[in-house]
MARBA-3410 file (N, C-alpha, C, O; in Angstrom, 1 decimal):
266
118.3,107.9,77.8,119.3,107.1,78.1,118.7,105.9,79.4,117.9,106.2,80.3 ~ 119.3,104.6,79.2,118.7,103.6,80.3,119.4,104.3,81.6,120.5,104.8,81.7 ~ 118.3,104.1,82.6,118.9,104.0,84.1,119.8,103.1,84.2,120.9,103.4,84.4 ~ 119.6,101.9,84.1,120.4,100.5,84.2,121.7,101.0,83.9,122.5,100.8,84.9 ~ 122.2,101.6,82.8,123.3,101.9,81.9,124.3,102.4,83.2,125.4,101.9,83.6
123.5,103.6,83.7,124.4,104.6,84.8,124.2,104.1,86.5,124.7,104.8,87.4 ~ 123.5,103.1,86.8,123.3,102.8,87.9,124.6,102.5,88.9,125.7,102.3,88.2 ~ 124.7,102.5,89.9,126.0,102.4,90.6,125.5,100.9,91.3,124.5,100.6,91.9 ~ 126.6,100.1,91.2,126.7,98.7,91.8,126.4,98.6,93.0,126.2,97.5,93.5 ~ 126.2,100.1,93.8,126.3,100.2,95.3,124.6,100.7,95.8,123.7,100.0,96.3
124.7,102.0,95.5,123.6,102.8,96.1,122.3,102.4,95.3,121.3,101.7,95.8 ~ 122.5,103.0,93.9,121.5,102.8,92.9,120.9,101.1,93.2,119.7,100.9,93.3 ~ 121.7,100.2,93.4,120.9,98.8,93.6,120.3,98.8,94.9,119.4,97.9,94.9 ~ 120.5,99.3,95.6,119.2,99.2,96.9,117.9,100.0,96.2,116.8,99.6,96.2 ~ 118.4,101.3,95.6,117.1,102.1,95.2,116.3,101.5,94.1,115.1,101.8,93.9
116.8,100.9,93.5,115.9,100.3,92.4,115.2,99.1,92.8,114.0,98.8,92.5 ~ 116.1,98.4,93.5,115.6,97.0,93.8,114.4,97.1,95.0,113.4,96.3,95.0 ~ 114.5,97.9,95.9,113.6,98.1,96.8,112.3,99.3,96.4,111.5,99.8,97.2 ~ 112.3,99.4,95.3,111.0,100.4,94.7,110.0,99.5,94.4,110.2,98.6,93.6 ~ 108.8,99.8,95.0,107.8,98.8,95.1,107.1,99.4,94.0,107.3,99.1,92.8
106.0,100.4,94.6,104.9,100.5,93.7,104.3,101.8,93.6,103.9,102.1,94.7 ~ 104.0,102.7,92.6,103.1,103.8,92.7,102.1,103.8,91.7,102.0,104.5,90.7 ~ 101.0,102.8,92.1,100.3,102.4,91.1,99.0,103.4,91.8,98.9,103.8,92.9 ~ 98.0,103.5,90.8,96.7,104.4,91.4,96.2,103.8,92.4,95.7,104.6,93.2 ~ 96.1,102.9,92.7,95.3,102.3,94.2,96.1,102.9,95.7,95.6,102.9,96.8
97.6,103.4,95.3,98.3,104.3,96.1,98.7,105.6,95.9,99.6,106.2,96.4 ~ 97.7,105.9,94.7,98.1,107.4,94.8,97.5,108.5,95.7,96.3,108.7,95.9 ~ 98.8,109.2,96.3,98.6,110.3,97.4,98.3,109.5,99.0,97.6,109.9,100.0 ~ 98.9,108.5,98.9,98.7,107.5,100.6,99.5,108.5,101.4,100.2,109.4,100.9 ~ 99.2,108.3,102.9,100.0,108.8,104.1,100.7,108.3,104.4,100.5,107.1,104.4
102.0,108.8,104.8,102.9,107.8,105.7,102.3,107.5,106.9,101.7,108.2,107.7 ~ 102.3,105.9,106.8,102.2,105.3,108.1,103.2,104.4,108.6,103.1,103.7,109.7 ~ 104.5,104.5,107.7,105.7,103.5,108.0,106.7,104.1,108.8,106.9,103.7,109.9 ~ 107.6,105.2,108.1,108.4,105.8,109.0,108.5,107.2,109.3,107.9,108.2,108.9 ~ 109.5,107.1,110.3,109.2,108.4,111.1,110.5,109.8,110.2,111.5,109.5,109.5
110.1,110.9,110.6,110.9,112.1,110.0,112.5,112.0,110.4,113.2,112.8,109.9 ~ 113.1,111.0,111.4,114.5,111.2,111.3,115.1,109.6,111.4,116.1,109.4,112.1 ~ 114.4,108.8,110.7,114.6,107.3,110.4,115.9,107.3,110.0,116.2,108.4,109.4 ~ 116.8,106.5,110.2,118.2,106.2,109.7,118.3,104.7,109.6,117.6,104.0,110.4 ~ 119.0,104.2,108.7,119.0,102.7,108.1,120.0,102.7,107.7,120.2,103.6,106.9
121.3,101.8,107.9,122.7,101.3,107.1,122.4,100.0,106.7,121.6,99.2,107.1 ~ 123.4,99.9,105.5,123.5,98.7,104.8,124.8,98.1,104.4,125.5,99.0,104.2 ~ 125.3,97.0,104.2,126.5,96.4,103.9,126.4,95.8,102.4,125.5,95.1,102.2 ~ 127.2,96.1,101.6,127.0,95.5,100.1,128.2,94.5,99.9,129.4,94.9,100.1 ~ 127.9,93.5,99.8,128.7,92.0,99.5,129.0,91.8,98.0,128.0,91.9,97.2
130.1,91.5,97.5,130.1,91.0,96.1,130.5,89.6,96.0,130.8,89.1,97.1 ~ 130.6,89.0,95.1,130.5,87.7,95.0,131.1,87.6,93.5,130.6,88.2,92.6 ~ 132.3,86.7,93.3,132.6,86.9,91.5,133.3,85.2,91.6,132.9,84.3,90.8 ~ 134.0,84.9,92.4,134.3,83.1,92.9,133.7,82.4,93.9,134.5,81.9,94.7 ~ 132.3,82.2,94.0,131.8,81.4,95.2,131.9,82.3,97.0,131.3,81.8,98.0
132.9,83.6,96.9,133.2,84.4,98.3,132.5,85.7,98.1,132.6,86.5,97.2 ~ 131.8,85.9,99.1,131.2,87.0,99.4,132.3,88.2,99.8,133.1,87.8,100.7 ~ 132.5,89.4,99.4,133.5,90.3,99.7,132.7,91.5,100.3,131.8,92.1,99.7 ~ 133.1,92.0,101.6,132.8,93.4,102.1,133.1,94.6,101.0,134.2,95.3,101.0 ~ 132.1,94.9,100.0,132.7,95.6,98.9,132.0,97.1,99.0,132.0,97.9,98.0
131.3,97.3,100.1,130.9,98.8,100.3,130.0,99.1,101.2,129.7,98.2,102.0 ~ 129.2,100.4,101.2,128.2,100.3,102.5,127.0,101.6,101.7,127.3,102.2,100.7 ~ 125.9,101.7,102.3,125.0,102.7,101.7,124.1,103.0,103.0,124.0,102.1,103.9 ~ 123.6,104.2,103.2,123.0,104.9,103.8,121.6,105.6,103.8,121.4,106.2,102.8 ~ 120.8,105.6,104.5,119.7,106.4,104.0,118.9,106.9,105.6,118.4,106.2,106.5
118.9,108.4,105.3,118.3,109.3,106.4,117.1,110.1,105.9,116.8,110.3,104.7 ~ 116.5,110.3,107.0,115.3,111.0,106.7,115.4,112.2,107.6,116.0,112.2,108.6 ~ 114.6,113.4,107.2,114.7,114.8,108.3,113.4,115.8,107.9,112.8,115.7,106.8 ~ 113.1,116.4,108.6,111.9,117.1,108.1,112.5,118.8,107.6,113.2,119.6,108.2 ~ 111.9,119.1,106.4,112.1,120.5,105.6,111.0,120.6,105.1,110.0,119.9,105.1
111.3,122.2,104.5,110.3,122.9,103.7,110.7,123.2,102.4,111.7,123.8,102.3 ~ 110.1,122.9,101.5,109.9,123.6,100.0,108.9,124.2,99.6,107.8,123.7,99.5 ~ 109.4,125.5,99.3,107.8,126.4,98.8,106.8,126.6,100.1,105.7,127.2,99.9 ~ 107.2,126.2,101.3,106.6,126.9,102.6,105.9,125.5,102.9,105.2,125.4,103.9 ~ 106.0,124.5,102.1,105.4,122.8,102.0,105.9,121.9,102.8,107.0,121.5,102.5
105.5,121.4,103.9,106.0,120.4,104.5,106.8,119.4,103.9,106.1,119.3,102.9 ~ 107.8,118.6,103.9,108.3,117.8,103.1,109.4,116.8,104.0,109.9,117.2,105.1 ~ 109.7,115.3,103.4,110.8,114.7,104.3,111.7,115.1,103.2,111.2,115.4,102.1 ~ 112.9,115.2,103.3,114.4,115.6,103.0,114.9,113.5,103.2,115.3,112.9,104.2 ~ 114.8,113.1,101.9,115.7,111.8,102.3,116.8,111.8,101.6,116.8,112.3,100.5
117.9,111.2,102.1,119.3,111.5,101.6,119.7,109.8,101.5,119.3,109.0,102.3 ~ 120.4,109.5,100.3,120.6,108.1,100.2,122.3,108.4,99.9,122.5,109.2,99.0 ~ 123.3,107.7,100.7,124.6,107.8,100.1,125.1,106.4,100.0,124.9,105.5,100.8 ~ 126.2,106.4,98.7,126.5,105.3,98.9,128.0,105.0,98.4,128.4,105.5,97.4 ~ 128.7,104.3,98.9,130.3,104.5,98.9,131.0,103.0,98.8,130.4,102.2,99.4
131.9,102.6,98.3,132.8,101.8,97.7,133.6,101.6,99.1,134.0,102.7,99.6 ~ 134.0,100.6,99.9,135.0,100.6,100.9,136.6,100.9,100.0,136.9,100.4,98.9 ~ 137.3,101.7,100.8,138.6,102.3,100.5,139.5,101.5,100.1,140.2,102.0,99.2 ~ 139.9,100.2,100.3,140.4,98.9,100.0,139.8,98.5,98.8,140.3,97.5,98.3 ~ 138.9,99.0,98.2,138.2,98.5,97.0,138.5,99.7,95.8,138.5,99.4,94.6
138.7,100.9,96.2,138.7,102.0,95.4,139.4,102.2,94.3,139.2,102.9,93.3 ~ 140.7,101.4,94.5,141.8,101.5,93.3,140.7,100.3,91.8,141.0,100.4,90.6 ~ 139.4,99.4,92.6,139.4,99.0,91.4,138.3,99.4,90.9,138.2,99.3,89.7 ~ 137.3,100.0,91.5,136.4,101.1,91.3,135.7,101.8,92.4,135.0,101.3,93.3 ~ 136.0,103.1,92.2,135.6,104.3,93.3,134.2,104.8,93.3,133.8,105.4,92.3
133.5,104.7,94.1,132.0,105.0,94.5,131.8,105.9,95.6,132.1,105.7,96.8 ~ 131.1,107.2,95.0,130.9,108.3,96.0,129.8,108.8,95.6,129.9,109.7,94.7 ~ 128.2,108.5,96.0,127.0,108.8,95.3,126.3,109.5,96.5,126.3,109.1,97.7 ~ 125.6,110.5,96.0,124.4,111.1,96.9,123.3,111.2,96.4,123.4,111.7,95.3 ~ 122.2,110.9,96.7,120.7,111.0,96.4,120.2,111.4,97.5,120.3,111.0,98.6
119.2,112.5,96.8,118.5,113.1,97.9,117.0,113.3,97.0,116.9,113.3,95.8 ~ 115.9,113.3,97.9,114.6,113.4,97.3,113.8,114.5,98.4,114.1,114.4,99.6 ~ 113.1,115.4,98.0,112.1,115.9,99.0,110.7,115.7,98.5,110.2,115.9,97.3 ~ 109.9,115.1,99.7,108.8,114.5,99.3,107.5,115.0,100.3,107.6,115.3,101.5 ~ 106.4,114.9,99.6,105.4,116.0,100.5,105.2,115.2,101.6,105.3,114.0,101.5
104.9,115.7,102.7,104.4,114.6,103.5,103.3,114.1,103.5,103.1,113.1,104.2 ~ 102.2,114.9,102.7,101.1,114.4,102.8,100.4,113.5,101.9,99.4,112.7,102.2 ~ 101.0,113.7,100.7,101.2,112.6,99.6,102.0,112.1,99.3,101.9,111.6,98.1 ~ 103.0,111.9,100.1,104.4,111.3,99.5,104.7,111.6,98.0,105.4,110.8,97.5 ~ 104.3,112.4,97.4,104.9,112.8,95.8,106.3,113.3,96.2,106.5,113.6,97.4
107.1,113.3,95.3,108.3,114.2,95.3,108.3,115.5,94.2,108.0,115.5,93.0 ~ 108.8,116.9,95.4,108.7,117.8,94.4,110.1,117.9,93.9,110.2,118.2,92.7 ~ 111.2,117.5,94.7,112.9,117.6,94.0,113.5,116.3,94.0,113.5,115.6,95.0 ~ 114.1,115.9,93.1,115.2,114.9,93.2,116.3,115.4,92.6,116.3,115.9,91.4 ~ 117.7,115.2,93.6,118.9,115.7,93.2,119.8,114.6,93.3,119.8,113.9,94.3
120.7,114.3,92.0,121.7,113.3,92.1,123.1,113.6,91.7,123.5,114.2,90.7 ~ 123.9,113.2,92.7,125.4,113.6,92.3,126.1,112.2,91.8,125.9,111.4,92.8 ~ 126.7,111.5,90.9,127.3,110.3,90.8,128.3,110.4,91.0,128.5,111.6,91.1 ~ 129.5,109.7,91.4,131.2,109.6,91.2,131.1,108.0,91.2,130.7,107.3,92.1 ~ 131.6,107.5,89.9,131.4,106.0,89.8,132.9,105.9,88.6,132.9,106.2,87.5
133.9,105.3,89.7,135.4,105.5,88.5,135.2,106.9,87.9,134.8,108.0,88.4 ~ 135.8,106.7,86.5,135.9,108.2,85.8,134.4,108.5,85.6,134.3,109.6,85.0 ~ 133.3,108.0,85.9,132.0,108.7,85.4,131.7,109.7,86.6,131.9,109.6,87.8 ~ 131.1,110.8,86.0,130.4,111.4,86.9,129.0,112.4,86.3,129.1,113.0,85.2 ~ 128.1,112.4,87.0,126.9,112.8,86.4,125.7,113.7,87.8,125.3,113.2,88.8
125.4,114.9,87.5,124.7,115.7,88.5,123.2,115.4,87.9,123.4,115.0,86.7 ~ 122.6,115.5,88.0,120.9,115.8,87.8,120.0,116.6,89.1,120.0,116.4,90.4 ~ 119.4,117.6,88.2,118.5,117.9,89.2,116.9,118.0,88.5,116.6,118.5,87.4 ~ 116.0,117.3,89.5,114.6,117.0,88.5,114.2,117.8,89.8,114.6,117.7,90.9 ~ 112.9,119.0,89.2,111.6,119.3,89.9,110.4,118.8,89.3,110.5,118.6,88.1
109.3,118.5,89.8,108.3,117.8,89.5,106.7,119.0,90.0,106.3,119.5,91.0 ~ 106.4,119.2,88.6,104.7,120.2,88.7,103.7,119.1,88.5,103.6,118.3,87.5 ~ 102.9,119.1,89.6,101.6,118.0,89.2,100.5,118.7,88.7,99.6,118.1,88.2 ~ 100.6,120.4,88.9,99.5,120.7,88.0,99.7,120.4,86.8,98.7,120.0,86.3 ~ 100.8,120.5,86.0,101.0,120.7,84.5,101.4,119.4,84.3,101.3,119.2,83.1
101.8,118.4,84.9,102.4,116.9,85.3,103.5,117.0,84.2,103.7,116.2,83.3 ~ 104.1,117.8,84.4,105.8,117.7,84.1,106.8,117.8,85.1,106.6,118.3,86.2 ~ 107.8,117.2,84.7,109.4,117.0,85.2,110.3,117.9,84.4,110.5,117.5,83.3 ~ 110.7,118.9,85.0,111.7,119.8,84.8,113.3,119.1,84.9,113.5,118.4,85.9 ~ 114.1,119.2,84.2,115.5,118.8,84.2,116.4,119.7,83.6,115.9,120.5,82.7
118.0,119.8,83.9,118.6,120.4,83.1,118.6,120.3,81.3,119.1,121.2,80.6 ~ 117.8,119.2,80.9,117.7,119.2,79.5,116.5,119.5,78.9,116.3,119.4,77.7 ~ 115.4,120.0,80.0,114.1,120.3,79.4,113.2,119.7,80.4,113.5,119.4,81.5 ~ 111.9,119.8,79.7,110.7,119.5,80.7,109.9,118.4,79.7,109.7,118.4,78.5 ~ 109.5,117.7,80.6,108.9,115.9,80.1,108.1,115.9,80.6,108.0,116.3,81.7
106.9,115.4,79.9,105.7,114.6,80.5,105.6,113.4,81.4,106.2,112.3,81.2 ~ 104.7,113.8,82.4,105.0,112.6,83.6,103.4,112.3,84.3,102.7,113.2,84.8 ~ 103.1,110.8,84.4,101.9,110.5,85.1,101.4,111.2,86.5,102.3,111.5,87.3 ~ 100.2,111.4,86.8,99.8,112.1,88.2,100.4,111.3,89.4,100.3,111.9,90.5 ~ 101.1,110.0,89.3,101.5,109.2,90.3,103.0,109.0,90.3,103.4,108.1,91.0
104.0,109.7,89.7,105.2,109.6,89.1,105.7,109.5,90.5,105.2,110.0,91.5 ~ 107.0,108.7,90.5,108.2,108.8,91.5,109.4,109.0,90.7,109.6,108.8,89.5 ~ 110.3,109.3,91.8,111.9,109.1,91.5,112.5,108.0,92.3,111.8,107.8,93.2 ~ 113.5,107.4,92.3,114.1,106.2,92.5,114.2,106.3,93.8,114.2,105.2,94.4 ~ 114.2,107.4,94.5,114.5,107.6,96.4,112.9,108.1,96.6,112.5,107.3,97.5
112.2,108.5,96.5,110.8,108.6,96.9,110.0,107.4,96.7,109.2,107.0,97.5 ~ 110.3,106.9,95.9,109.6,105.5,95.4,110.0,104.4,96.7,109.2,103.5,97.2 ~ 111.2,104.5,97.1,111.3,103.4,98.1,110.5,103.6,99.5,109.9,102.7,100.1 ~ 110.6,105.0,100.0,109.7,105.4,100.9,108.0,105.4,100.8,107.3,104.9,101.7 ~ 107.5,105.9,99.7,106.2,105.9,99.2,106.0,104.1,99.2,104.9,103.8,99.7
106.6,103.3,98.9,106.2,101.8,98.9,106.2,101.1,100.1,105.5,100.1,100.5 ~ 106.8,101.9,100.8,107.0,101.1,102.1,105.4,101.2,103.0,105.0,100.4,103.8 ~ 104.9,102.1,102.6,102.9,102.0,103.0,102.4,101.4,102.7,101.3,101.6,103.1 ~ 102.6,100.0,101.7,102.0,99.3,101.0,101.3,98.4,102.2,102.0,98.2,103.2 ~ 100.0,97.9,102.1,99.2,97.2,103.1,99.3,95.7,102.4,98.4,95.2,101.7
100.6,94.8,102.6,100.5,93.4,101.4,99.4,92.6,101.8,99.0,91.6,101.1 ~ 98.8,93.0,103.1,97.4,92.0,103.3,96.7,91.8,102.2,96.3,90.7,101.8 ~ 96.5,93.1,101.4,95.4,93.1,100.0,96.3,92.4,98.9,95.9,92.5,97.7 ~ 97.4,91.9,99.0,97.8,91.8,97.7,97.8,89.8,97.8,97.8,89.0,98.8 ~ 97.7,89.5,96.3,97.8,88.2,96.3,99.2,87.4,96.0,99.9,88.0,95.1
99.8,86.3,96.5,100.8,85.7,95.8,101.0,85.8,94.4,100.0,85.7,93.7 ~ 102.0,86.0,94.0,102.2,86.2,92.5,101.8,87.2,91.6,102.0,87.2,90.4 ~ 101.0,88.3,92.5,100.4,89.4,92.0,101.6,90.3,91.3,102.7,90.3,91.8 ~ 101.4,91.0,90.3,102.4,92.0,89.6,101.8,93.0,90.2,100.5,92.9,90.2 ~ 102.6,94.3,90.8,102.1,95.5,91.5,103.1,96.7,90.3,104.4,96.7,90.4
102.5,97.3,89.6,103.0,98.4,88.8,103.6,99.4,89.1,103.0,99.9,90.0 ~ 104.4,100.0,88.7,104.9,101.2,89.3,105.5,102.2,88.2,105.8,101.7,87.1 ~ 105.6,103.7,88.3,105.9,104.7,87.1,107.2,105.0,88.3,107.2,104.9,89.5 ~ 108.4,105.4,87.5,109.5,106.0,87.8,110.2,107.0,86.8,110.6,106.6,85.7 ~ 110.4,108.3,87.2,111.1,109.4,86.4,112.9,109.1,86.6,113.3,109.2,87.8
113.8,108.8,85.9,114.7,109.0,86.0,115.6,108.7,84.7,115.4,107.7,84.1 ~ 116.8,110.0,84.5,117.5,109.8,83.0,116.4,110.6,82.1,116.5,110.3,80.9 ~ 115.4,111.6,82.2,114.5,112.1,81.6,113.9,111.4,81.1,113.8,111.5,79.9 ~ 113.2,110.2,81.9,112.5,109.4,80.8,111.5,108.5,82.0,112.0,108.0,83.0 ~ 110.3,108.3,81.7,108.9,107.4,82.5,109.5,106.0,82.1,109.7,105.6,81.0
109.7,105.2,83.6,110.0,104.0,83.0,108.8,103.3,83.7,108.5,103.7,84.8 ~ 108.0,102.3,83.2,106.9,101.5,83.7,107.2,100.1,84.0,107.2,99.3,83.1 ~ 107.6,99.7,85.3,108.1,98.3,85.7,107.0,97.9,86.9,106.0,98.6,87.3 ~ 107.4,96.8,87.3,106.3,96.3,88.2,107.6,95.4,89.2,108.7,95.1,88.8 ~ 106.9,95.2,90.5,107.0,94.2,91.4,106.2,92.7,91.4,105.0,92.8,91.2
106.6,91.5,91.6,106.0,90.3,91.8,106.1,90.4,93.2,107.1,90.8,93.8 ~ 104.8,90.0,93.9,105.0,89.8,95.3,104.9,88.4,95.4,104.2,87.7,94.6 ~ 105.7,87.6,96.4,106.1,86.2,96.3,105.4,85.2,97.7,105.4,84.0,97.9 ~ 104.9,86.8,98.8,104.5,86.0,99.8,105.4,86.2,101.2,106.4,87.0,101.0 ~ 105.3,85.8,102.1,106.2,85.7,103.3,107.0,84.5,103.8,106.5,83.4,103.9
108.1,84.8,104.2,109.0,83.9,104.9,109.9,84.2,106.0,110.1,85.4,106.4 ~ 110.5,83.4,106.5,111.8,83.9,107.4,113.2,84.0,107.0,113.6,82.9,106.5 ~ 113.9,84.7,106.9,115.3,84.9,106.1,116.2,85.1,107.3,116.0,85.6,108.4 ~ 117.0,84.5,106.8,118.6,84.6,107.8,119.7,85.3,107.1,120.1,85.1,105.9 ~ 120.1,86.3,108.1,121.3,87.1,107.0,122.4,87.1,108.4,122.3,86.8,109.5
123.4,87.6,107.9,124.7,87.6,108.7,124.3,88.1,110.3,124.9,87.7,111.3 ~ 123.3,89.0,110.3,123.2,89.9,111.3,121.9,89.6,111.7,121.5,90.6,112.4 ~ 120.9,88.7,111.7,119.7,88.3,112.3,118.8,87.4,111.5,118.8,87.2,110.3 ~ 117.9,86.7,112.3,116.9,86.6,111.6,115.2,87.1,111.8,114.8,87.5,112.9 ~ 114.5,87.1,110.7,113.7,88.1,110.5,112.2,87.5,109.8,112.2,86.6,108.9
111.0,87.9,110.3,110.1,87.5,109.2,110.0,88.3,108.4,110.2,89.5,108.7 ~ 109.7,88.0,107.1,110.1,89.0,105.7,109.0,88.8,104.9,108.4,87.7,104.9 ~ 108.7,89.7,104.4,107.9,89.9,103.1,109.1,89.6,101.3,110.2,90.0,100.7 ~ 108.5,89.0,101.2,109.4,88.6,99.7,108.6,89.2,98.6,107.4,89.3,98.5 ~ 109.8,89.5,97.7,108.9,89.8,96.1,110.5,89.9,95.2,111.6,90.0,95.7
110.2,89.9,94.0,111.0,90.3,92.7,110.3,91.3,92.0,109.1,91.3,91.8 ~ 111.2,92.4,91.8,111.2,93.5,90.7,111.5,93.4,89.7,112.6,92.8,89.5 ~ 110.8,93.8,88.5,111.2,93.5,87.2,112.1,94.9,86.8,111.7,96.1,86.8 ~ 113.4,94.4,86.3,114.4,95.3,86.2,114.5,95.6,84.4,114.0,94.9,83.5 ~ 115.2,96.8,84.5,115.6,97.2,83.1,117.1,96.7,82.5,118.1,97.3,82.8
117.1,95.8,82.0,118.3,95.4,81.4,119.5,96.5,81.1,119.1,97.6,80.7 ~ 120.8,96.3,81.2,121.9,97.1,81.2,123.1,96.8,81.4,123.4,95.6,81.1 ~ 124.1,97.4,81.7,125.5,96.9,81.6,126.1,96.4,83.3,127.2,96.0,83.7 ~ 124.9,96.5,84.0,125.1,96.1,85.9,124.2,94.9,85.9,124.5,93.7,86.0 ~ 122.8,95.5,85.9,121.7,94.3,86.0,121.1,93.9,84.9,120.8,94.7,84.0
121.0,92.2,84.8,120.2,91.9,83.8,119.0,92.2,84.1,118.6,92.4,85.2 ~ 118.1,92.4,82.9,116.5,92.5,82.7,115.8,91.2,83.3,116.5,90.2,83.5 ~ 114.3,91.3,83.5,113.9,90.6,84.3,113.7,90.4,85.5,114.1,91.2,86.3 ~ 113.1,89.3,86.1,112.5,89.2,87.5,114.0,88.4,88.3,113.7,87.3,88.9 ~ 115.1,88.6,88.2,116.0,88.0,88.7,116.7,88.2,90.3,117.4,87.5,91.0
116.0,89.9,90.5,116.4,90.0,91.9,115.5,89.6,92.8,114.3,89.3,92.4 ~ 115.8,89.5,94.1,114.7,89.0,95.2,115.2,89.8,96.1,116.4,89.8,96.5 ~ 113.9,90.5,96.7,114.5,91.5,98.0,113.3,90.6,98.8,112.5,89.8,98.4 ~ 113.5,91.0,100.3,113.4,90.7,101.7,113.1,92.1,102.4,114.1,92.8,102.5 ~ 111.6,92.5,102.8,111.6,93.4,103.7,110.7,92.9,104.8,109.9,92.0,104.6
110.9,93.5,106.2,110.4,92.9,107.4,108.5,93.0,107.6,107.8,94.0,107.5 ~ 108.2,91.8,107.8,106.8,91.8,108.0,106.3,92.5,109.3,105.7,92.0,110.2 ~ 106.6,93.7,109.3,105.7,94.7,110.2,105.6,95.7,109.9,105.8,96.0,108.7 ~ 105.2,96.7,110.7,104.8,98.1,110.4,105.7,98.9,109.6,105.4,99.7,108.8 ~ 107.0,98.6,109.9,108.3,99.4,109.2,108.3,99.3,107.7,108.5,100.1,106.9
108.1,97.8,107.5,108.5,97.4,105.9,109.8,97.8,105.5,110.0,98.4,104.5 ~ 110.9,97.3,106.5,112.1,97.8,106.3,113.2,97.0,105.4,113.4,95.9,105.8 ~ 113.7,97.2,104.5,114.5,96.5,103.5,115.4,95.7,104.8,115.7,96.1,105.9 ~ 115.5,94.4,104.3,116.5,93.6,104.8,117.6,93.0,104.5,118.7,92.9,105.0 ~ 117.1,92.3,103.2,118.1,91.8,102.1,117.8,91.8,100.9,116.7,91.4,100.6
118.7,92.4,99.8,118.4,92.1,98.5,119.5,91.3,97.5,120.5,91.9,97.4 ~ 119.6,90.2,96.9,120.2,89.7,96.4,119.9,90.0,94.5,118.8,90.2,94.1 ~ 121.0,89.9,93.7,120.9,89.4,92.4,122.0,89.6,91.7,122.8,90.5,91.7 ~ 121.8,88.3,90.6,123.1,88.4,89.5,123.2,89.5,89.1,122.2,90.2,89.0 ~ 124.6,89.9,88.8,124.9,91.3,88.0,125.8,90.8,86.5,126.2,89.6,86.3
126.1,91.8,85.7,127.0,91.2,84.6,128.1,90.5,85.1,128.5,89.5,84.5 ~ 128.7,90.7,86.0,130.0,89.7,86.8,129.7,89.4,88.2,129.8,90.2,89.1 ~ 129.2,88.2,88.1,129.3,87.9,89.8,127.8,88.2,90.2,126.8,88.5,89.5 ~ 127.8,88.2,91.3,126.4,88.7,92.2,126.8,89.5,93.0,128.0,89.7,93.3 ~ 125.3,90.4,93.6,125.8,91.0,94.6,124.6,90.7,95.8,123.5,90.1,95.6
124.9,91.2,97.0,124.2,90.7,98.2,124.2,92.0,99.2,125.2,92.5,99.6 ~ 122.9,92.4,99.5,122.9,93.7,100.3,122.3,93.6,101.6,121.1,93.5,101.4 ~ 122.5,93.7,103.0,121.9,93.1,104.2,122.0,94.7,104.8,122.9,95.6,104.8 ~ 120.7,94.6,105.3,120.6,95.8,106.5,121.3,95.6,107.8,121.0,94.7,108.5 ~ 122.2,96.4,108.1,123.0,96.0,109.1,122.9,97.2,110.8,123.4,96.8,111.9
122.2,98.4,110.5,121.7,99.1,111.6,120.5,100.0,111.3,120.3,100.4,110.2 ~ 119.7,100.2,112.2,118.7,101.2,111.7,118.6,102.1,113.5,119.2,101.8,114.5 ~ 117.9,103.2,113.1,117.6,104.0,114.5,116.3,105.0,114.0,116.0,105.6,112.9 ~ 115.6,105.1,115.2,114.5,105.5,115.3,113.2,105.2,114.0,112.9,106.0,113.1 ~ 112.7,104.0,114.3,111.8,103.0,113.5,110.8,104.0,114.2,111.0,104.7,115.2
109.5,103.9,113.4,108.4,104.0,113.6,107.9,103.3,114.6,107.4,103.8,115.7 ~ 108.0,102.0,114.3,107.1,101.0,115.3,108.6,100.3,116.1,109.8,100.6,116.0 ~ 107.9,99.4,116.9,108.7,98.2,117.6,109.2,97.5,116.6,108.3,97.5,115.7 ~ 110.4,96.8,116.0,110.7,96.1,115.0,110.5,94.5,115.2,111.3,93.6,115.3 ~ 109.1,94.4,115.4,108.7,93.1,115.4,109.0,91.9,114.7,109.1,90.7,115.2
109.4,92.3,113.2,109.7,91.3,112.3,111.4,90.5,113.1,112.0,89.5,112.9 ~ 111.7,91.4,113.7,112.9,90.4,114.4,112.7,89.2,115.3,111.9,89.0,116.2 ~ 113.5,88.5,114.9,113.5,87.2,115.6,114.6,87.0,116.8,114.6,86.9,118.0 ~ 115.7,86.8,115.8,117.0,87.0,116.7,118.1,87.7,116.1,118.4,87.4,114.9 ~ 118.7,88.7,116.8,119.8,89.8,116.6,121.4,89.1,116.7,121.9,88.6,117.7
121.7,89.2,115.9,123.4,88.6,116.1,124.4,89.3,116.3,125.5,88.8,116.4
END
């Protein structure tokens, strides 16, 4: 099953778009970019006739936990449509990833999706000794540096962009919907980005997406993250099957470093 065909217009848009890399150069990196209690909130805007409307919200939180006596980051992503738009398309999604604090590899991924009349529950357990991912539908072979859609976001925030060249493709592997997807992002350099909520120094890139019923395939999506030690997602823009979507960071708490990328907060 193609991931993009079942990705929500809200939460998965952020998850897929700010996934950066899980290539061998970064296999087993240590976390240096976020804390064990970070919280980040986003607004999702939808544009169909030249006017962006406030269509939904997403939040991402980190806490410390244990799986099989191993310390992990328990990362939770929530995505909801605004109640006033529920009659058009109701979204209530929850994603969870349990990530090894030492290697940034996921041990477990949980997904609960409510999107209109569609429902999906998914549980994935990763076994790195056997290079397997086990789901409700069986056991699947995965590479040593696999990520789930949520863990990849936080794994990727530890990239040292000073070692990347403008235009360089950065590959990554993601396991979702019982399959491994080999994708990449193209690094586009740095620029100042203005949003409704502030002006920021940012790092810019385009991820290669899988075409489906919501997102178009290729490098049509553009992403900006903060140009500081936090690598905090700031803005995401993309055309979709009907209209376009824009996602802006609106609130944060417990960042690891001072938010040096911030020029002006509105």
